[in-house]
Short mmCIF file of the C-alpha atoms (twelve columns), coordinates in Angstrom:
data_MODEL
# 
_entry.id   MODEL 
# 
loop_
_atom_site.group_PDB 
_atom_site.id 
_atom_site.type_symbol 
_atom_site.label_atom_id 
_atom_site.label_alt_id 
_atom_site.label_comp_id 
_atom_site.label_asym_id 
_atom_site.label_seq_id 
_atom_site.Cartn_x 
_atom_site.Cartn_y 
_atom_site.Cartn_z 
_atom_site.pdbx_PDB_model_num 
ATOM 1   C CA . UNK A 1   -246.238 -53.737 93.533  1 
ATOM 2   C CA . UNK A 2   -246.191 -49.799 95.058  1 
ATOM 3   C CA . UNK A 3   -242.711 -49.524 94.423  1 
ATOM 4   C CA . UNK A 4   -242.646 -49.616 90.486  1 
ATOM 5   C CA . UNK A 5   -245.989 -47.442 90.381  1 
ATOM 6   C CA . UNK A 6   -243.885 -45.133 91.966  1 
ATOM 7   C CA . UNK A 7   -240.878 -45.346 90.560  1 
ATOM 8   C CA . UNK A 8   -242.751 -45.111 87.037  1 
ATOM 9   C CA . UNK A 9   -244.693 -41.612 88.545  1 
ATOM 10  C CA . UNK A 10  -241.418 -40.833 89.484  1 
ATOM 11  C CA . UNK A 11  -239.928 -41.113 85.822  1 
ATOM 12  C CA . UNK A 12  -242.762 -39.745 84.097  1 
ATOM 13  C CA . UNK A 13  -243.100 -36.327 86.816  1 
ATOM 14  C CA . UNK A 14  -238.977 -35.885 85.473  1 
ATOM 15  C CA . UNK A 15  -240.540 -35.891 81.702  1 
ATOM 16  C CA . UNK A 16  -243.792 -34.005 82.871  1 
ATOM 17  C CA . UNK A 17  -241.480 -30.850 84.094  1 
ATOM 18  C CA . UNK A 18  -238.472 -31.832 81.395  1 
ATOM 19  C CA . UNK A 19  -235.659 -32.732 83.302  1 
ATOM 20  C CA . UNK A 20  -235.684 -35.215 81.321  1 
ATOM 21  C CA . UNK A 21  -235.936 -33.264 77.842  1 
ATOM 22  C CA . UNK A 22  -232.943 -31.153 79.169  1 
ATOM 23  C CA . UNK A 23  -230.453 -33.555 79.920  1 
ATOM 24  C CA . UNK A 24  -230.850 -35.440 76.888  1 
ATOM 25  C CA . UNK A 25  -230.607 -32.159 74.698  1 
ATOM 26  C CA . UNK A 26  -227.998 -31.231 76.711  1 
ATOM 27  C CA . UNK A 27  -226.161 -34.280 77.066  1 
ATOM 28  C CA . UNK A 28  -226.515 -33.751 72.812  1 
ATOM 29  C CA . UNK A 29  -224.936 -30.666 72.592  1 
ATOM 30  C CA . UNK A 30  -222.204 -32.109 74.589  1 
ATOM 31  C CA . UNK A 31  -221.803 -35.298 72.027  1 
ATOM 32  C CA . UNK A 32  -221.724 -33.136 69.440  1 
ATOM 33  C CA . UNK A 33  -219.693 -30.546 70.611  1 
ATOM 34  C CA . UNK A 34  -216.568 -33.477 71.861  1 
ATOM 35  C CA . UNK A 35  -217.777 -35.804 68.177  1 
ATOM 36  C CA . UNK A 36  -216.671 -31.506 66.385  1 
ATOM 37  C CA . UNK A 37  -213.444 -31.430 68.847  1 
ATOM 38  C CA . UNK A 38  -212.565 -34.777 68.597  1 
ATOM 39  C CA . UNK A 39  -212.872 -34.606 64.269  1 
ATOM 40  C CA . UNK A 40  -210.567 -31.536 63.898  1 
ATOM 41  C CA . UNK A 41  -207.592 -32.931 66.448  1 
ATOM 42  C CA . UNK A 42  -207.564 -36.504 65.075  1 
ATOM 43  C CA . UNK A 43  -207.481 -34.816 61.315  1 
ATOM 44  C CA . UNK A 44  -204.840 -32.980 62.795  1 
ATOM 45  C CA . UNK A 45  -202.804 -35.552 64.189  1 
ATOM 46  C CA . UNK A 46  -203.380 -37.984 61.240  1 
ATOM 47  C CA . UNK A 47  -201.473 -35.336 59.511  1 
ATOM 48  C CA . UNK A 48  -198.057 -35.855 62.091  1 
ATOM 49  C CA . UNK A 49  -198.707 -38.958 63.390  1 
ATOM 50  C CA . UNK A 50  -198.126 -42.052 61.088  1 
ATOM 51  C CA . UNK A 51  -198.020 -44.710 63.860  1 
ATOM 52  C CA . UNK A 52  -200.960 -46.366 65.132  1 
ATOM 53  C CA . UNK A 53  -199.547 -47.117 69.011  1 
ATOM 54  C CA . UNK A 54  -199.362 -43.006 68.942  1 
ATOM 55  C CA . UNK A 55  -202.657 -42.491 66.988  1 
ATOM 56  C CA . UNK A 56  -204.414 -44.751 68.949  1 
ATOM 57  C CA . UNK A 57  -202.613 -42.951 72.563  1 
ATOM 58  C CA . UNK A 58  -204.232 -39.969 71.379  1 
ATOM 59  C CA . UNK A 59  -207.715 -41.545 70.681  1 
ATOM 60  C CA . UNK A 60  -207.670 -42.893 74.141  1 
ATOM 61  C CA . UNK A 61  -206.156 -39.320 75.942  1 
ATOM 62  C CA . UNK A 62  -209.211 -37.541 74.152  1 
ATOM 63  C CA . UNK A 63  -211.643 -40.958 75.238  1 
ATOM 64  C CA . UNK A 64  -210.494 -40.002 78.745  1 
ATOM 65  C CA . UNK A 65  -211.194 -36.354 78.637  1 
ATOM 66  C CA . UNK A 66  -214.314 -37.038 77.905  1 
ATOM 67  C CA . UNK A 67  -215.868 -39.758 79.983  1 
ATOM 68  C CA . UNK A 68  -213.905 -37.872 82.736  1 
ATOM 69  C CA . UNK A 69  -216.774 -34.997 81.665  1 
ATOM 70  C CA . UNK A 70  -219.174 -37.210 80.912  1 
ATOM 71  C CA . UNK A 71  -218.947 -38.830 85.116  1 
ATOM 72  C CA . UNK A 72  -218.892 -35.298 86.375  1 
ATOM 73  C CA . UNK A 73  -222.515 -34.333 84.278  1 
ATOM 74  C CA . UNK A 74  -223.875 -37.628 85.320  1 
ATOM 75  C CA . UNK A 75  -223.099 -37.097 88.957  1 
ATOM 76  C CA . UNK A 76  -224.653 -33.467 88.950  1 
ATOM 77  C CA . UNK A 77  -227.870 -34.539 87.350  1 
ATOM 78  C CA . UNK A 78  -228.088 -37.325 89.135  1 
ATOM 79  C CA . UNK A 79  -228.158 -34.848 91.997  1 
ATOM 80  C CA . UNK A 80  -230.186 -31.803 90.404  1 
ATOM 81  C CA . UNK A 81  -233.200 -34.448 89.010  1 
ATOM 82  C CA . UNK A 82  -233.407 -35.693 93.256  1 
ATOM 83  C CA . UNK A 83  -232.879 -33.119 95.277  1 
ATOM 84  C CA . UNK A 84  -235.967 -32.157 95.503  1 
ATOM 85  C CA . UNK A 85  -237.879 -35.614 95.437  1 
ATOM 86  C CA . UNK A 86  -238.091 -35.478 99.136  1 
ATOM 87  C CA . UNK A 87  -237.832 -31.862 100.598 1 
ATOM 88  C CA . UNK A 88  -239.963 -30.173 98.206  1 
ATOM 89  C CA . UNK A 89  -242.965 -32.617 98.231  1 
ATOM 90  C CA . UNK A 90  -242.261 -31.972 102.344 1 
ATOM 91  C CA . UNK A 91  -242.407 -28.945 101.822 1 
ATOM 92  C CA . UNK A 92  -245.329 -28.495 99.635  1 
ATOM 93  C CA . UNK A 93  -248.054 -30.827 100.958 1 
ATOM 94  C CA . UNK A 94  -247.731 -33.001 98.036  1 
ATOM 95  C CA . UNK A 95  -246.516 -35.922 99.297  1 
ATOM 96  C CA . UNK A 96  -249.462 -36.292 101.642 1 
ATOM 97  C CA . UNK A 97  -250.843 -37.542 98.876  1 
ATOM 98  C CA . UNK A 98  -248.937 -40.832 98.905  1 
ATOM 99  C CA . UNK A 99  -247.977 -40.833 102.396 1 
ATOM 100 C CA . UNK A 100 -251.536 -40.989 103.613 1 
ATOM 101 C CA . UNK A 101 -252.949 -43.841 101.503 1 
ATOM 102 C CA . UNK A 102 -252.057 -47.806 102.328 1 
ATOM 103 C CA . UNK A 103 -248.431 -47.549 101.706 1 
ATOM 104 C CA . UNK A 104 -245.076 -47.939 103.225 1 
ATOM 105 C CA . UNK A 105 -243.493 -44.909 103.338 1 
ATOM 106 C CA . UNK A 106 -240.318 -47.197 103.083 1 
ATOM 107 C CA . UNK A 107 -241.913 -48.356 99.530  1 
ATOM 108 C CA . UNK A 108 -242.521 -44.730 98.816  1 
ATOM 109 C CA . UNK A 109 -238.655 -44.436 98.956  1 
ATOM 110 C CA . UNK A 110 -237.231 -47.131 97.496  1 
ATOM 111 C CA . UNK A 111 -239.702 -46.465 94.646  1 
ATOM 112 C CA . UNK A 112 -238.368 -43.005 94.207  1 
ATOM 113 C CA . UNK A 113 -234.846 -43.836 93.999  1 
ATOM 114 C CA . UNK A 114 -235.638 -46.791 91.611  1 
ATOM 115 C CA . UNK A 115 -237.020 -44.223 89.233  1 
ATOM 116 C CA . UNK A 116 -234.289 -41.774 89.081  1 
ATOM 117 C CA . UNK A 117 -231.684 -44.943 89.083  1 
ATOM 118 C CA . UNK A 118 -233.425 -45.895 86.706  1 
ATOM 119 C CA . UNK A 119 -232.952 -42.307 84.749  1 
ATOM 120 C CA . UNK A 120 -229.409 -41.745 85.878  1 
ATOM 121 C CA . UNK A 121 -228.632 -44.866 84.563  1 
ATOM 122 C CA . UNK A 122 -229.942 -44.377 81.271  1 
ATOM 123 C CA . UNK A 123 -228.069 -41.114 81.166  1 
ATOM 124 C CA . UNK A 124 -224.690 -42.622 81.333  1 
ATOM 125 C CA . UNK A 125 -225.572 -44.775 78.669  1 
ATOM 126 C CA . UNK A 126 -226.424 -42.574 76.940  1 
ATOM 127 C CA . UNK A 127 -223.243 -40.109 77.286  1 
ATOM 128 C CA . UNK A 128 -220.927 -42.909 77.464  1 
ATOM 129 C CA . UNK A 129 -222.865 -45.322 74.488  1 
ATOM 130 C CA . UNK A 130 -222.371 -42.494 72.210  1 
ATOM 131 C CA . UNK A 131 -218.641 -41.641 73.279  1 
ATOM 132 C CA . UNK A 132 -217.369 -44.930 72.703  1 
ATOM 133 C CA . UNK A 133 -219.916 -44.905 69.141  1 
ATOM 134 C CA . UNK A 134 -218.173 -41.250 67.841  1 
ATOM 135 C CA . UNK A 135 -214.057 -42.548 68.998  1 
ATOM 136 C CA . UNK A 136 -214.382 -45.927 66.931  1 
ATOM 137 C CA . UNK A 137 -216.122 -44.512 63.591  1 
ATOM 138 C CA . UNK A 138 -214.052 -41.581 63.264  1 
ATOM 139 C CA . UNK A 139 -210.443 -43.615 64.113  1 
ATOM 140 C CA . UNK A 140 -211.455 -47.473 65.121  1 
ATOM 141 C CA . UNK A 141 -210.212 -47.415 68.357  1 
ATOM 142 C CA . UNK A 142 -211.827 -48.764 71.256  1 
ATOM 143 C CA . UNK A 143 -211.030 -50.049 74.873  1 
ATOM 144 C CA . UNK A 144 -211.403 -53.806 76.485  1 
ATOM 145 C CA . UNK A 145 -212.384 -52.649 79.416  1 
ATOM 146 C CA . UNK A 146 -215.566 -49.554 78.879  1 
ATOM 147 C CA . UNK A 147 -217.757 -52.696 80.879  1 
ATOM 148 C CA . UNK A 148 -215.794 -52.222 84.063  1 
ATOM 149 C CA . UNK A 149 -215.539 -48.928 84.223  1 
ATOM 150 C CA . UNK A 150 -218.970 -47.881 83.074  1 
ATOM 151 C CA . UNK A 151 -219.400 -49.815 86.166  1 
ATOM 152 C CA . UNK A 152 -217.322 -48.394 88.610  1 
ATOM 153 C CA . UNK A 153 -219.003 -44.633 87.399  1 
ATOM 154 C CA . UNK A 154 -222.572 -46.142 87.486  1 
ATOM 155 C CA . UNK A 155 -221.698 -46.268 91.316  1 
ATOM 156 C CA . UNK A 156 -220.806 -43.095 91.561  1 
ATOM 157 C CA . UNK A 157 -223.761 -42.139 90.333  1 
ATOM 158 C CA . UNK A 158 -225.754 -44.101 92.412  1 
ATOM 159 C CA . UNK A 159 -224.131 -43.539 95.443  1 
ATOM 160 C CA . UNK A 160 -223.894 -39.938 94.378  1 
ATOM 161 C CA . UNK A 161 -227.951 -39.975 94.282  1 
ATOM 162 C CA . UNK A 162 -228.096 -42.085 96.856  1 
ATOM 163 C CA . UNK A 163 -227.159 -38.824 99.210  1 
ATOM 164 C CA . UNK A 164 -229.183 -37.320 98.342  1 
ATOM 165 C CA . UNK A 165 -232.164 -38.665 98.415  1 
ATOM 166 C CA . UNK A 166 -231.285 -39.412 101.944 1 
ATOM 167 C CA . UNK A 167 -230.669 -35.947 103.154 1 
ATOM 168 C CA . UNK A 168 -233.823 -34.723 101.655 1 
ATOM 169 C CA . UNK A 169 -235.807 -37.037 104.284 1 
ATOM 170 C CA . UNK A 170 -234.393 -35.110 106.968 1 
ATOM 171 C CA . UNK A 171 -232.868 -31.546 105.478 1 
ATOM 172 C CA . UNK A 172 -234.850 -28.975 103.731 1 
ATOM 173 C CA . UNK A 173 -234.197 -28.347 99.890  1 
ATOM 174 C CA . UNK A 174 -231.561 -25.677 99.436  1 
ATOM 175 C CA . UNK A 175 -229.705 -27.119 102.669 1 
ATOM 176 C CA . UNK A 176 -229.401 -30.769 101.125 1 
ATOM 177 C CA . UNK A 177 -228.736 -29.588 97.749  1 
ATOM 178 C CA . UNK A 178 -225.367 -27.721 99.600  1 
ATOM 179 C CA . UNK A 179 -224.523 -30.493 101.389 1 
ATOM 180 C CA . UNK A 180 -224.501 -33.482 98.379  1 
ATOM 181 C CA . UNK A 181 -222.154 -30.938 96.503  1 
ATOM 182 C CA . UNK A 182 -219.714 -29.957 99.110  1 
ATOM 183 C CA . UNK A 183 -219.564 -33.867 99.463  1 
ATOM 184 C CA . UNK A 184 -219.016 -34.341 96.115  1 
ATOM 185 C CA . UNK A 185 -216.717 -31.322 96.450  1 
ATOM 186 C CA . UNK A 186 -214.622 -32.679 99.019  1 
ATOM 187 C CA . UNK A 187 -214.593 -35.966 97.261  1 
ATOM 188 C CA . UNK A 188 -212.479 -34.628 94.009  1 
ATOM 189 C CA . UNK A 189 -210.287 -32.509 95.777  1 
ATOM 190 C CA . UNK A 190 -209.363 -35.164 98.172  1 
ATOM 191 C CA . UNK A 191 -208.668 -37.464 95.430  1 
ATOM 192 C CA . UNK A 192 -207.157 -34.741 93.805  1 
ATOM 193 C CA . UNK A 193 -204.512 -34.314 96.886  1 
ATOM 194 C CA . UNK A 194 -203.835 -38.135 97.313  1 
ATOM 195 C CA . UNK A 195 -203.354 -38.130 93.412  1 
ATOM 196 C CA . UNK A 196 -200.536 -34.959 93.246  1 
ATOM 197 C CA . UNK A 197 -199.547 -36.764 97.043  1 
ATOM 198 C CA . UNK A 198 -199.101 -39.914 94.961  1 
ATOM 199 C CA . UNK A 199 -197.127 -37.934 92.520  1 
ATOM 200 C CA . UNK A 200 -194.637 -36.259 94.761  1 
ATOM 201 C CA . UNK A 201 -194.659 -39.554 97.011  1 
ATOM 202 C CA . UNK A 202 -196.092 -36.872 100.156 1 
ATOM 203 C CA . UNK A 203 -198.137 -39.717 102.490 1 
ATOM 204 C CA . UNK A 204 -199.726 -37.463 104.878 1 
ATOM 205 C CA . UNK A 205 -201.347 -35.833 101.092 1 
ATOM 206 C CA . UNK A 206 -202.234 -39.710 100.107 1 
ATOM 207 C CA . UNK A 207 -203.397 -39.749 103.487 1 
ATOM 208 C CA . UNK A 208 -205.515 -37.114 103.178 1 
ATOM 209 C CA . UNK A 209 -207.145 -38.189 99.714  1 
ATOM 210 C CA . UNK A 210 -207.774 -41.499 101.559 1 
ATOM 211 C CA . UNK A 211 -210.105 -39.998 104.387 1 
ATOM 212 C CA . UNK A 212 -211.557 -37.827 101.487 1 
ATOM 213 C CA . UNK A 213 -213.107 -41.178 100.069 1 
ATOM 214 C CA . UNK A 214 -213.697 -43.185 103.446 1 
ATOM 215 C CA . UNK A 215 -216.573 -39.688 103.729 1 
ATOM 216 C CA . UNK A 216 -217.066 -39.881 99.919  1 
ATOM 217 C CA . UNK A 217 -216.029 -42.577 98.098  1 
ATOM 218 C CA . UNK A 218 -217.117 -41.300 94.142  1 
ATOM 219 C CA . UNK A 219 -214.195 -39.446 93.203  1 
ATOM 220 C CA . UNK A 220 -212.143 -43.756 94.264  1 
ATOM 221 C CA . UNK A 221 -214.761 -44.935 92.061  1 
ATOM 222 C CA . UNK A 222 -214.016 -42.557 88.897  1 
ATOM 223 C CA . UNK A 223 -210.241 -43.721 89.668  1 
ATOM 224 C CA . UNK A 224 -210.939 -47.213 90.148  1 
ATOM 225 C CA . UNK A 225 -212.522 -46.660 86.476  1 
ATOM 226 C CA . UNK A 226 -209.864 -44.927 84.870  1 
ATOM 227 C CA . UNK A 227 -208.161 -47.588 85.747  1 
ATOM 228 C CA . UNK A 228 -209.996 -50.253 83.999  1 
ATOM 229 C CA . UNK A 229 -209.934 -47.657 81.016  1 
ATOM 230 C CA . UNK A 230 -205.905 -47.359 81.203  1 
ATOM 231 C CA . UNK A 231 -204.264 -49.731 78.879  1 
ATOM 232 C CA . UNK A 232 -202.174 -52.420 80.310  1 
ATOM 233 C CA . UNK A 233 -199.156 -50.821 77.780  1 
ATOM 234 C CA . UNK A 234 -198.733 -47.359 79.625  1 
ATOM 235 C CA . UNK A 235 -195.935 -47.491 82.085  1 
ATOM 236 C CA . UNK A 236 -196.339 -44.830 83.541  1 
ATOM 237 C CA . UNK A 237 -200.087 -43.436 83.707  1 
ATOM 238 C CA . UNK A 238 -199.888 -39.712 84.631  1 
ATOM 239 C CA . UNK A 239 -198.640 -39.733 80.655  1 
ATOM 240 C CA . UNK A 240 -202.534 -39.240 80.460  1 
ATOM 241 C CA . UNK A 241 -202.459 -35.887 81.799  1 
ATOM 242 C CA . UNK A 242 -205.248 -34.685 84.317  1 
ATOM 243 C CA . UNK A 243 -207.369 -37.520 83.706  1 
ATOM 244 C CA . UNK A 244 -205.250 -40.050 84.945  1 
ATOM 245 C CA . UNK A 245 -205.525 -42.383 88.203  1 
ATOM 246 C CA . UNK A 246 -201.753 -42.852 89.672  1 
ATOM 247 C CA . UNK A 247 -203.332 -44.293 91.773  1 
ATOM 248 C CA . UNK A 248 -205.941 -47.067 91.839  1 
ATOM 249 C CA . UNK A 249 -208.288 -48.017 94.939  1 
ATOM 250 C CA . UNK A 250 -208.763 -51.238 95.748  1 
ATOM 251 C CA . UNK A 251 -210.995 -53.843 95.343  1 
ATOM 252 C CA . UNK A 252 -211.758 -52.713 99.511  1 
ATOM 253 C CA . UNK A 253 -212.722 -49.631 99.159  1 
ATOM 254 C CA . UNK A 254 -215.067 -50.668 95.946  1 
ATOM 255 C CA . UNK A 255 -216.591 -53.189 98.247  1 
ATOM 256 C CA . UNK A 256 -216.415 -49.822 100.997 1 
ATOM 257 C CA . UNK A 257 -218.758 -47.633 98.367  1 
ATOM 258 C CA . UNK A 258 -220.972 -50.244 97.859  1 
ATOM 259 C CA . UNK A 259 -221.301 -50.942 102.104 1 
ATOM 260 C CA . UNK A 260 -221.410 -47.302 102.361 1 
ATOM 261 C CA . UNK A 261 -224.826 -46.734 99.316  1 
ATOM 262 C CA . UNK A 262 -226.329 -49.682 101.053 1 
ATOM 263 C CA . UNK A 263 -226.421 -47.827 104.549 1 
ATOM 264 C CA . UNK A 264 -227.254 -44.890 102.790 1 
ATOM 265 C CA . UNK A 265 -230.300 -45.954 101.740 1 
ATOM 266 C CA . UNK A 266 -230.983 -48.007 104.446 1 
ATOM 267 C CA . UNK A 267 -230.653 -44.602 106.834 1 
ATOM 268 C CA . UNK A 268 -233.184 -42.870 104.080 1 
ATOM 269 C CA . UNK A 269 -235.763 -45.677 104.468 1 
ATOM 270 C CA . UNK A 270 -235.395 -45.478 108.773 1 
ATOM 271 C CA . UNK A 271 -235.309 -41.666 107.947 1 
ATOM 272 C CA . UNK A 272 -238.723 -40.999 106.156 1 
ATOM 273 C CA . UNK A 273 -240.684 -43.761 108.437 1 
ATOM 274 C CA . UNK A 274 -240.027 -41.717 111.369 1 
ATOM 275 C CA . UNK A 275 -240.170 -38.377 110.316 1 
ATOM 276 C CA . UNK A 276 -243.538 -36.542 111.349 1 
ATOM 277 C CA . UNK A 277 -244.828 -34.793 108.634 1 
# 
């Protein structure tokens, strides 16, 4: 099927442009820095604490911080690798080599989305797996709900990827990149406002965060992931510092994010099919 051919070509294009290799190299550098920092912090903590619960708490805190950084990195990579996938090819007319063939345009969009989705998810698995392995080998700690949390992170990355591809069917490369990053920034800021509002019990601030999550639910998915990561033994989530989820998004928000993603993808298919090239 043409979709899988285009997906394979999209993946190879990322390799040819060295996007994949640069991302892997920088990801490996991130894991190296995290591993060194975790080792020395853990060594100092072990010399001061001797309770298993206290040591486990430190591991949870550091691992959650690492996962937070991974979430940011993967979402940024999702934008950078896909921001030119349609708009840039339209501007350079390289897309003409594909659309002039007897291939429906919707298959072109789906194929490119699928190729980059595989790349982003593999990158997420690489970074999360590396973090978990480092922490486990050094401290013996592992999270029980890591699968559910990573699933939420994967959904957030795919959501950002879909926003970038959908925007590329209508906007220029620069405008698309600005829009996608601004939406991601809006979600992050709104999520921060909601967390502070929940902490000080300010309803207006919480509502601002909810509205921002409706506009762009990526940060809400991260909060849902953190809620899975947080152990039930922690009575006050704010003990985990700025990476905690004081308010846990409902399952309805996750359903909304899935519908949001599907609607954006359908918009991208329709938009590119009707675009005058």
